[in-house]
A tleap script that builds the chain and sets N, CA, C and O, in Angstrom:
source leaprc.protein.ff14SB
mol = sequence {
  NMET ALA ASN SER GLN ALA LYS VAL CYS ALA
  ASP ALA ILE ILE ARG GLU ILE ALA SER LYS
  SER SER THR THR ASP PHE VAL HIE ASP PRO
  ALA ARG LEU ALA LYS ILE ARG THR ASN SER
  ALA CYS TYR SER PRO ILE THR TYR ASP GLN
  ALA SER TRP LEU THR ALA VAL PHE ALA TYR
  GLU THR THR ASN ASN SER MET LYS LEU VAL
  GLN ASP SER PHE ALA SER SER HIE SER PRO
  HIE TRP SER LYS ASP ASN PHE GLU ASP MET
  PHE GLU TRP SER GLN SER LEU PHE SER ASN
  SER PHE ARG ASN VAL HIE GLU ILE THR CSER
}
set mol.1.N position { -0.748 24.973 214.079 }
set mol.1.CA position { -0.483 25.997 212.364 }
set mol.1.C position { 0.566 27.311 212.391 }
set mol.1.O position { 1.439 27.647 211.590 }
set mol.2.N position { 0.291 27.672 213.152 }
set mol.2.CA position { 0.731 29.559 213.599 }
set mol.2.C position { 2.935 28.963 213.008 }
set mol.2.O position { 3.731 29.733 212.471 }
set mol.3.N position { 3.269 27.231 213.459 }
set mol.3.CA position { 3.908 26.750 213.589 }
set mol.3.C position { 4.210 26.596 212.391 }
set mol.3.O position { 5.193 27.225 212.001 }
set mol.4.N position { 3.606 25.873 211.583 }
set mol.4.CA position { 4.485 25.673 209.906 }
set mol.4.C position { 4.588 26.604 209.158 }
set mol.4.O position { 5.499 26.599 208.331 }
set mol.5.N position { 3.262 28.162 209.272 }
set mol.5.CA position { 2.908 28.803 208.319 }
set mol.5.C position { 4.639 29.886 208.643 }
set mol.5.O position { 5.306 30.613 207.907 }
set mol.6.N position { 4.720 29.630 209.516 }
set mol.6.CA position { 6.428 30.704 209.924 }
set mol.6.C position { 7.440 29.828 209.854 }
set mol.6.O position { 8.351 30.422 210.429 }
set mol.7.N position { 7.782 28.961 209.566 }
set mol.7.CA position { 8.716 27.767 209.182 }
set mol.7.C position { 8.908 28.796 206.706 }
set mol.7.O position { 9.824 29.315 206.069 }
set mol.8.N position { 7.101 28.400 206.365 }
set mol.8.CA position { 6.644 28.806 205.021 }
set mol.8.C position { 6.956 30.665 204.677 }
set mol.8.O position { 6.794 31.174 203.568 }
set mol.9.N position { 7.407 31.393 205.892 }
set mol.9.CA position { 7.074 32.912 205.735 }
set mol.9.C position { 8.928 32.770 205.903 }
set mol.9.O position { 9.530 33.475 205.094 }
set mol.10.N position { 9.599 32.140 206.628 }
set mol.10.CA position { 11.102 31.767 207.311 }
set mol.10.C position { 11.663 31.428 205.403 }
set mol.10.O position { 12.551 32.028 204.797 }
set mol.11.N position { 10.767 30.289 204.877 }
set mol.11.CA position { 12.020 30.033 203.488 }
set mol.11.C position { 11.894 31.437 202.891 }
set mol.11.O position { 12.954 32.030 202.695 }
set mol.12.N position { 10.617 32.124 202.538 }
set mol.12.CA position { 9.750 33.203 201.898 }
set mol.12.C position { 11.264 33.698 201.837 }
set mol.12.O position { 12.181 33.476 201.046 }
set mol.13.N position { 11.149 34.442 202.971 }
set mol.13.CA position { 12.386 35.301 203.301 }
set mol.13.C position { 13.961 35.010 202.833 }
set mol.13.O position { 14.808 35.846 202.517 }
set mol.14.N position { 14.066 33.783 202.881 }
set mol.14.CA position { 15.695 33.490 203.210 }
set mol.14.C position { 15.351 33.302 201.329 }
set mol.14.O position { 16.189 33.641 200.493 }
set mol.15.N position { 14.240 32.822 201.030 }
set mol.15.CA position { 14.387 32.822 199.074 }
set mol.15.C position { 14.337 34.257 198.937 }
set mol.15.O position { 14.930 34.523 197.892 }
set mol.16.N position { 13.870 35.428 199.548 }
set mol.16.CA position { 13.369 36.639 198.882 }
set mol.16.C position { 15.298 37.009 198.806 }
set mol.16.O position { 16.104 37.434 197.978 }
set mol.17.N position { 15.295 36.658 199.841 }
set mol.17.CA position { 17.228 37.325 200.211 }
set mol.17.C position { 18.413 36.374 198.903 }
set mol.17.O position { 18.833 36.997 197.928 }
set mol.18.N position { 18.761 34.984 199.109 }
set mol.18.CA position { 19.124 34.624 197.216 }
set mol.18.C position { 18.291 35.577 196.141 }
set mol.18.O position { 19.061 36.014 195.286 }
set mol.19.N position { 17.685 35.769 196.061 }
set mol.19.CA position { 16.945 36.185 194.948 }
set mol.19.C position { 18.009 36.949 194.113 }
set mol.19.O position { 18.590 36.783 193.040 }
set mol.20.N position { 17.977 38.351 195.644 }
set mol.20.CA position { 18.396 39.344 195.303 }
set mol.20.C position { 20.077 39.281 194.672 }
set mol.20.O position { 20.674 40.233 194.169 }
set mol.21.N position { 20.472 38.238 194.818 }
set mol.21.CA position { 22.006 37.829 194.750 }
set mol.21.C position { 21.824 36.673 192.840 }
set mol.21.O position { 22.598 36.108 192.067 }
set mol.22.N position { 20.921 36.818 192.909 }
set mol.22.CA position { 20.494 35.867 191.327 }
set mol.22.C position { 19.383 35.966 190.592 }
set mol.22.O position { 18.208 35.942 190.959 }
set mol.23.N position { 20.201 36.168 188.699 }
set mol.23.CA position { 18.818 36.067 188.213 }
set mol.23.C position { 16.887 35.303 188.635 }
set mol.23.O position { 15.745 35.763 188.636 }
set mol.24.N position { 17.424 34.199 188.877 }
set mol.24.CA position { 16.879 33.255 189.665 }
set mol.24.C position { 15.802 33.592 190.713 }
set mol.24.O position { 15.992 33.457 191.922 }
set mol.25.N position { 14.483 34.107 190.080 }
set mol.25.CA position { 13.454 34.071 190.960 }
set mol.25.C position { 13.263 32.699 191.961 }
set mol.25.O position { 12.701 31.837 191.286 }
set mol.26.N position { 13.546 32.198 193.366 }
set mol.26.CA position { 13.727 31.636 194.159 }
set mol.26.C position { 12.086 31.730 194.709 }
set mol.26.O position { 11.264 30.815 194.753 }
set mol.27.N position { 11.962 32.805 195.008 }
set mol.27.CA position { 10.235 32.718 196.050 }
set mol.27.C position { 9.523 32.420 194.977 }
set mol.27.O position { 9.220 31.228 195.041 }
set mol.28.N position { 8.900 33.170 193.545 }
set mol.28.CA position { 7.541 32.763 192.802 }
set mol.28.C position { 7.070 31.980 191.568 }
set mol.28.O position { 6.348 31.994 190.570 }
set mol.29.N position { 8.193 31.101 192.491 }
set mol.29.CA position { 8.520 28.893 191.312 }
set mol.29.C position { 7.460 29.200 191.500 }
set mol.29.O position { 7.083 29.676 192.571 }
set mol.30.N position { 6.452 28.927 190.134 }
set mol.30.CA position { 4.766 27.880 190.344 }
set mol.30.C position { 5.269 27.283 191.188 }
set mol.30.O position { 5.361 27.619 192.369 }
set mol.31.N position { 5.688 26.243 190.642 }
set mol.31.CA position { 6.206 24.408 190.473 }
set mol.31.C position { 5.844 24.131 191.852 }
set mol.31.O position { 5.201 23.221 192.374 }
set mol.32.N position { 6.781 25.775 192.569 }
set mol.32.CA position { 7.484 25.235 194.033 }
set mol.32.C position { 5.806 25.737 195.196 }
set mol.32.O position { 5.347 25.148 196.175 }
set mol.33.N position { 5.440 26.717 194.657 }
set mol.33.CA position { 4.647 27.832 195.286 }
set mol.33.C position { 3.292 26.536 195.494 }
set mol.33.O position { 2.544 26.463 196.469 }
set mol.34.N position { 3.283 25.384 193.969 }
set mol.34.CA position { 2.021 24.894 194.762 }
set mol.34.C position { 2.067 22.957 195.209 }
set mol.34.O position { 1.337 21.993 194.977 }
set mol.35.N position { 3.431 23.205 195.980 }
set mol.35.CA position { 3.627 21.825 197.302 }
set mol.35.C position { 3.883 22.814 198.360 }
set mol.35.O position { 4.586 22.101 199.077 }
set mol.36.N position { 3.827 23.836 198.920 }
set mol.36.CA position { 3.767 24.276 199.833 }
set mol.36.C position { 2.215 23.371 200.282 }
set mol.36.O position { 1.382 22.997 199.457 }
set mol.37.N position { 2.110 23.126 202.071 }
set mol.37.CA position { 1.784 22.128 202.757 }
set mol.37.C position { 1.679 22.770 204.288 }
set mol.37.O position { 2.670 22.749 205.018 }
set mol.38.N position { 0.682 23.222 204.637 }
set mol.38.CA position { 1.015 23.132 206.404 }
set mol.38.C position { 0.054 22.942 206.435 }
set mol.38.O position { -0.876 23.123 205.649 }
set mol.39.N position { 0.272 22.000 208.629 }
set mol.39.CA position { -0.340 21.088 208.694 }
set mol.39.C position { -1.204 21.957 209.995 }
set mol.39.O position { -0.422 22.736 210.542 }
set mol.40.N position { -2.521 22.000 210.568 }
set mol.40.CA position { -2.976 21.922 211.854 }
set mol.40.C position { -3.526 21.312 212.477 }
set mol.40.O position { -4.690 20.926 212.377 }
set mol.41.N position { -2.348 21.021 213.648 }
set mol.41.CA position { -3.167 20.066 214.747 }
set mol.41.C position { -2.823 20.227 215.850 }
set mol.41.O position { -1.716 20.627 216.209 }
set mol.42.N position { -4.513 19.681 217.102 }
set mol.42.CA position { -3.993 19.989 218.466 }
set mol.42.C position { -4.813 19.036 219.247 }
set mol.42.O position { -5.541 18.309 218.572 }
set mol.43.N position { -4.842 18.898 220.468 }
set mol.43.CA position { -5.502 18.540 221.203 }
set mol.43.C position { -5.686 19.516 222.338 }
set mol.43.O position { -4.820 20.241 222.829 }
set mol.44.N position { -7.015 19.410 222.689 }
set mol.44.CA position { -7.886 20.077 223.080 }
set mol.44.C position { -8.813 19.278 224.271 }
set mol.44.O position { -9.753 18.549 223.953 }
set mol.45.N position { -8.205 19.647 226.423 }
set mol.45.CA position { -8.069 19.193 226.768 }
set mol.45.C position { -10.355 18.729 227.510 }
set mol.45.O position { -10.943 19.767 227.814 }
set mol.46.N position { -10.801 18.045 227.598 }
set mol.46.CA position { -12.517 17.687 227.597 }
set mol.46.C position { -13.114 17.548 229.513 }
set mol.46.O position { -13.886 18.349 230.041 }
set mol.47.N position { -12.718 16.782 229.948 }
set mol.47.CA position { -12.508 16.940 231.258 }
set mol.47.C position { -10.855 16.675 231.531 }
set mol.47.O position { -9.832 16.506 230.867 }
set mol.48.N position { -11.509 16.791 233.752 }
set mol.48.CA position { -9.282 16.754 233.639 }
set mol.48.C position { -9.034 15.735 232.982 }
set mol.48.O position { -8.496 16.009 231.909 }
set mol.49.N position { -9.218 14.492 233.187 }
set mol.49.CA position { -7.964 13.967 232.048 }
set mol.49.C position { -8.918 13.274 230.853 }
set mol.49.O position { -9.769 12.535 231.348 }
set mol.50.N position { -8.930 13.295 230.459 }
set mol.50.CA position { -9.465 13.018 229.251 }
set mol.50.C position { -9.250 14.309 227.199 }
set mol.50.O position { -9.224 15.522 226.992 }
set mol.51.N position { -9.174 13.286 226.436 }
set mol.51.CA position { -8.967 14.978 225.107 }
set mol.51.C position { -9.417 14.611 224.251 }
set mol.51.O position { -9.482 13.385 224.163 }
set mol.52.N position { -9.905 15.331 223.289 }
set mol.52.CA position { -9.392 15.207 221.984 }
set mol.52.C position { -8.762 15.761 221.596 }
set mol.52.O position { -8.036 16.490 222.272 }
set mol.53.N position { -8.709 15.678 219.949 }
set mol.53.CA position { -7.833 15.947 218.597 }
set mol.53.C position { -8.046 15.970 217.748 }
set mol.53.O position { -8.507 14.955 217.227 }
set mol.54.N position { -7.788 17.610 216.717 }
set mol.54.CA position { -7.721 17.472 215.794 }
set mol.54.C position { -7.246 17.476 215.036 }
set mol.54.O position { -6.229 16.915 215.443 }
set mol.55.N position { -6.980 17.785 213.522 }
set mol.55.CA position { -5.656 17.535 212.616 }
set mol.55.C position { -6.339 18.575 211.253 }
set mol.55.O position { -7.416 19.167 211.311 }
set mol.56.N position { -5.707 18.578 210.480 }
set mol.56.CA position { -6.123 19.144 209.000 }
set mol.56.C position { -5.023 19.854 208.745 }
set mol.56.O position { -4.292 20.435 209.547 }
set mol.57.N position { -4.900 19.726 206.888 }
set mol.57.CA position { -4.220 19.800 206.340 }
set mol.57.C position { -4.427 20.936 205.259 }
set mol.57.O position { -5.469 20.935 204.604 }
set mol.58.N position { -3.123 22.245 204.980 }
set mol.58.CA position { -4.205 22.669 203.955 }
set mol.58.C position { -2.718 23.257 202.683 }
set mol.58.O position { -1.507 23.110 202.855 }
set mol.59.N position { -3.445 23.914 201.483 }
set mol.59.CA position { -2.022 23.411 200.750 }
set mol.59.C position { -2.755 24.882 200.121 }
set mol.59.O position { -3.857 25.431 200.152 }
set mol.60.N position { -1.280 25.141 199.493 }
set mol.60.CA position { -1.554 27.194 199.060 }
set mol.60.C position { -2.551 26.819 197.537 }
set mol.60.O position { -2.363 25.788 196.892 }
set mol.61.N position { -3.790 28.061 197.091 }
set mol.61.CA position { -3.677 28.008 196.210 }
set mol.61.C position { -4.098 29.026 195.282 }
set mol.61.O position { -5.042 29.812 195.198 }
set mol.62.N position { -2.483 28.573 194.234 }
set mol.62.CA position { -2.032 29.394 193.750 }
set mol.62.C position { -2.966 31.079 192.472 }
set mol.62.O position { -2.818 32.232 192.067 }
set mol.63.N position { -4.065 29.572 192.462 }
set mol.63.CA position { -4.778 30.927 191.877 }
set mol.63.C position { -5.433 31.812 192.713 }
set mol.63.O position { -6.124 32.676 192.174 }
set mol.64.N position { -5.334 31.762 194.322 }
set mol.64.CA position { -6.042 33.253 194.775 }
set mol.64.C position { -5.562 33.513 195.824 }
set mol.64.O position { -5.965 34.045 196.858 }
set mol.65.N position { -4.089 32.833 195.270 }
set mol.65.CA position { -2.510 32.852 197.004 }
set mol.65.C position { -3.583 32.891 198.129 }
set mol.65.O position { -3.877 34.039 198.461 }
set mol.66.N position { -4.009 32.241 198.562 }
set mol.66.CA position { -4.399 31.805 199.892 }
set mol.66.C position { -4.384 30.230 199.857 }
set mol.66.O position { -4.390 29.470 198.888 }
set mol.67.N position { -4.357 29.935 201.410 }
set mol.67.CA position { -4.530 28.456 202.346 }
set mol.67.C position { -5.541 28.053 201.846 }
set mol.67.O position { -6.212 29.059 201.615 }
set mol.68.N position { -6.504 26.472 201.275 }
set mol.68.CA position { -7.610 26.165 201.157 }
set mol.68.C position { -7.321 25.087 201.447 }
set mol.68.O position { -6.332 24.769 200.787 }
set mol.69.N position { -7.911 23.624 202.654 }
set mol.69.CA position { -8.456 22.937 202.835 }
set mol.69.C position { -8.049 22.234 202.392 }
set mol.69.O position { -8.257 22.480 201.204 }
set mol.70.N position { -7.160 20.784 202.499 }
set mol.70.CA position { -7.499 20.088 201.066 }
set mol.70.C position { -8.106 18.913 201.785 }
set mol.70.O position { -8.074 18.392 202.900 }
set mol.71.N position { -8.628 18.759 200.706 }
set mol.71.CA position { -9.803 17.760 200.289 }
set mol.71.C position { -9.742 16.159 201.342 }
set mol.71.O position { -8.901 15.326 201.004 }
set mol.72.N position { -10.740 15.816 202.676 }
set mol.72.CA position { -10.778 14.458 202.977 }
set mol.72.C position { -8.586 14.411 203.859 }
set mol.72.O position { -7.685 13.642 203.526 }
set mol.73.N position { -8.536 15.615 204.997 }
set mol.73.CA position { -7.726 15.672 205.146 }
set mol.73.C position { -7.795 16.195 206.727 }
set mol.73.O position { -6.836 16.137 207.497 }
set mol.74.N position { -8.954 16.655 207.023 }
set mol.74.CA position { -9.692 16.612 208.213 }
set mol.74.C position { -10.019 15.578 209.009 }
set mol.74.O position { -10.696 14.631 208.608 }
set mol.75.N position { -9.485 15.703 210.393 }
set mol.75.CA position { -9.922 14.484 211.473 }
set mol.75.C position { -10.094 15.081 212.838 }
set mol.75.O position { -9.628 16.039 213.455 }
set mol.76.N position { -10.774 14.322 213.009 }
set mol.76.CA position { -10.814 14.701 215.275 }
set mol.76.C position { -11.131 13.302 215.685 }
set mol.76.O position { -11.955 12.702 214.995 }
set mol.77.N position { -10.676 12.786 216.555 }
set mol.77.CA position { -12.034 12.814 218.056 }
set mol.77.C position { -12.567 13.534 218.387 }
set mol.77.O position { -12.375 14.701 218.731 }
set mol.78.N position { -13.591 12.691 218.301 }
set mol.78.CA position { -15.256 13.242 219.255 }
set mol.78.C position { -15.497 12.437 220.316 }
set mol.78.O position { -14.654 11.565 220.529 }
set mol.79.N position { -16.492 12.510 221.080 }
set mol.79.CA position { -17.247 11.161 222.428 }
set mol.79.C position { -17.749 10.649 221.197 }
set mol.79.O position { -18.333 11.295 220.327 }
set mol.80.N position { -17.448 9.318 221.195 }
set mol.80.CA position { -16.447 9.360 222.589 }
set mol.80.C position { -15.419 8.298 222.482 }
set mol.80.O position { -15.340 7.196 223.026 }
set mol.81.N position { -14.330 9.173 221.287 }
set mol.81.CA position { -13.353 9.309 221.206 }
set mol.81.C position { -11.949 9.545 221.907 }
set mol.81.O position { -10.777 9.187 221.796 }
set mol.82.N position { -13.198 10.809 223.133 }
set mol.82.CA position { -11.873 11.191 223.738 }
set mol.82.C position { -11.956 10.422 224.616 }
set mol.82.O position { -12.884 9.905 225.237 }
set mol.83.N position { -10.147 10.340 224.648 }
set mol.83.CA position { -9.768 9.428 225.682 }
set mol.83.C position { -8.172 10.094 227.152 }
set mol.83.O position { -7.482 11.111 227.226 }
set mol.84.N position { -8.279 8.890 227.948 }
set mol.84.CA position { -6.788 9.370 228.880 }
set mol.84.C position { -5.888 8.707 228.004 }
set mol.84.O position { -5.351 7.800 228.639 }
set mol.85.N position { -5.567 8.741 227.077 }
set mol.85.CA position { -4.828 8.438 226.008 }
set mol.85.C position { -4.155 9.726 225.549 }
set mol.85.O position { -3.092 10.313 225.748 }
set mol.86.N position { -5.424 9.914 224.743 }
set mol.86.CA position { -5.453 11.392 223.823 }
set mol.86.C position { -4.423 12.417 225.018 }
set mol.86.O position { -3.269 12.699 224.693 }
set mol.87.N position { -4.903 12.817 226.146 }
set mol.87.CA position { -4.747 13.040 227.251 }
set mol.87.C position { -3.261 13.285 227.621 }
set mol.87.O position { -2.949 14.457 227.834 }
set mol.88.N position { -2.391 12.419 227.716 }
set mol.88.CA position { -1.060 12.235 227.876 }
set mol.88.C position { -0.648 12.131 226.354 }
set mol.88.O position { 0.511 12.293 225.974 }
set mol.89.N position { -1.626 11.866 225.590 }
set mol.89.CA position { -0.132 11.897 223.983 }
set mol.89.C position { 0.003 13.993 224.098 }
set mol.89.O position { 0.933 14.794 224.013 }
set mol.90.N position { -1.607 14.103 224.343 }
set mol.90.CA position { -1.241 16.066 224.321 }
set mol.90.C position { -0.060 16.854 224.960 }
set mol.90.O position { 0.343 18.009 224.815 }
set mol.91.N position { 0.384 15.702 225.793 }
set mol.91.CA position { 1.643 16.500 226.873 }
set mol.91.C position { 3.410 15.903 225.582 }
set mol.91.O position { 4.422 16.543 225.296 }
set mol.92.N position { 3.186 15.190 225.383 }
set mol.92.CA position { 4.215 14.821 224.750 }
set mol.92.C position { 3.647 15.385 223.062 }
set mol.92.O position { 4.429 14.953 222.216 }
set mol.93.N position { 2.919 15.916 222.668 }
set mol.93.CA position { 2.631 16.690 221.062 }
set mol.93.C position { 3.003 18.008 221.004 }
set mol.93.O position { 3.622 18.501 220.061 }
set mol.94.N position { 2.456 18.892 222.498 }
set mol.94.CA position { 3.007 20.147 223.164 }
set mol.94.C position { 4.588 20.428 223.736 }
set mol.94.O position { 5.094 21.549 223.741 }
set mol.95.N position { 5.442 18.879 224.338 }
set mol.95.CA position { 6.522 19.812 224.463 }
set mol.95.C position { 7.323 19.347 223.280 }
set mol.95.O position { 8.477 19.510 223.677 }
set mol.96.N position { 7.418 18.683 221.603 }
set mol.96.CA position { 6.995 18.246 221.618 }
set mol.96.C position { 7.293 19.739 219.904 }
set mol.96.O position { 8.155 19.858 219.033 }
set mol.97.N position { 6.568 20.179 220.112 }
set mol.97.CA position { 5.489 21.438 219.411 }
set mol.97.C position { 6.324 22.589 220.083 }
set mol.97.O position { 6.918 23.425 219.402 }
set mol.98.N position { 6.340 22.584 221.860 }
set mol.98.CA position { 7.829 24.113 221.504 }
set mol.98.C position { 9.043 23.762 221.895 }
set mol.98.O position { 9.841 24.640 222.220 }
set mol.99.N position { 9.435 22.248 221.935 }
set mol.99.CA position { 10.326 21.746 221.515 }
set mol.99.C position { 11.271 22.129 220.293 }
set mol.99.O position { 12.425 22.559 220.270 }
set mol.100.N position { 10.270 21.785 219.184 }
set mol.100.CA position { 10.469 22.445 217.639 }
set mol.100.C position { 10.666 24.511 218.031 }
set mol.100.O position { 11.634 25.264 217.929 }
set mol.101.N position { 9.783 24.649 218.301 }
set mol.101.CA position { 9.406 26.512 218.334 }
set mol.101.C position { 10.376 26.839 218.400 }
set mol.101.O position { 10.764 27.556 217.478 }
set mol.102.N position { 11.555 26.437 219.774 }
set mol.102.CA position { 12.051 27.699 220.357 }
set mol.102.C position { 13.398 26.517 220.362 }
set mol.102.O position { 13.901 26.767 221.457 }
set mol.103.N position { 14.032 25.666 219.899 }
set mol.103.CA position { 14.552 24.568 220.703 }
set mol.103.C position { 15.663 25.775 219.878 }
set mol.103.O position { 16.488 25.946 220.776 }
set mol.104.N position { 15.989 26.415 219.038 }
set mol.104.CA position { 17.322 27.234 219.006 }
set mol.104.C position { 17.833 28.671 219.566 }
set mol.104.O position { 18.882 29.310 219.480 }
set mol.105.N position { 15.764 28.977 220.576 }
set mol.105.CA position { 16.251 30.447 221.062 }
set mol.105.C position { 18.024 30.919 222.197 }
set mol.105.O position { 18.760 31.905 222.239 }
set mol.106.N position { 17.993 29.332 223.031 }
set mol.106.CA position { 18.806 29.433 224.063 }
set mol.106.C position { 20.464 29.591 223.020 }
set mol.106.O position { 21.341 30.349 223.435 }
set mol.107.N position { 20.640 28.896 221.889 }
set mol.107.CA position { 21.232 29.198 221.390 }
set mol.107.C position { 21.965 30.344 220.790 }
set mol.107.O position { 23.158 30.646 220.756 }
set mol.108.N position { 20.528 31.060 220.180 }
set mol.108.CA position { 20.841 32.509 219.423 }
set mol.108.C position { 21.151 33.001 221.295 }
set mol.108.O position { 22.364 33.102 221.479 }
set mol.109.N position { 20.838 33.113 221.785 }
set mol.109.CA position { 21.205 34.026 223.142 }
set mol.109.C position { 22.421 33.838 224.255 }
set mol.109.O position { 23.136 34.564 224.946 }
set mol.110.N position { 22.255 32.674 224.053 }
set mol.110.CA position { 23.849 32.429 224.617 }
set mol.110.C position { 24.783 32.968 223.532 }
set mol.110.O position { 26.003 32.915 223.686 }
savepdb mol mol.pdb
quit
């Protein structure tokens, strides 16, 4: 979830900078704010070769300026749905997450 939240924050910072040289408020546009969504997903190892997973989607709530769980978006696997497949998928998921999070670090520091 922190990965998607960081992207929302980076987007807001870029929009704030863009707004300084424009009469348009790119940050506080209600239509854009109403479309903000983040996803929380993770795998959890349960045994030495089995894992479960869960996911949920959150939407920005403009009335109270907070993120709220989107109805019917929560999903999870739990016993007896822990599986070796989930355990293997956990490594693919984490590799993708780390690649997405840190892909530009080498480019920036090189």
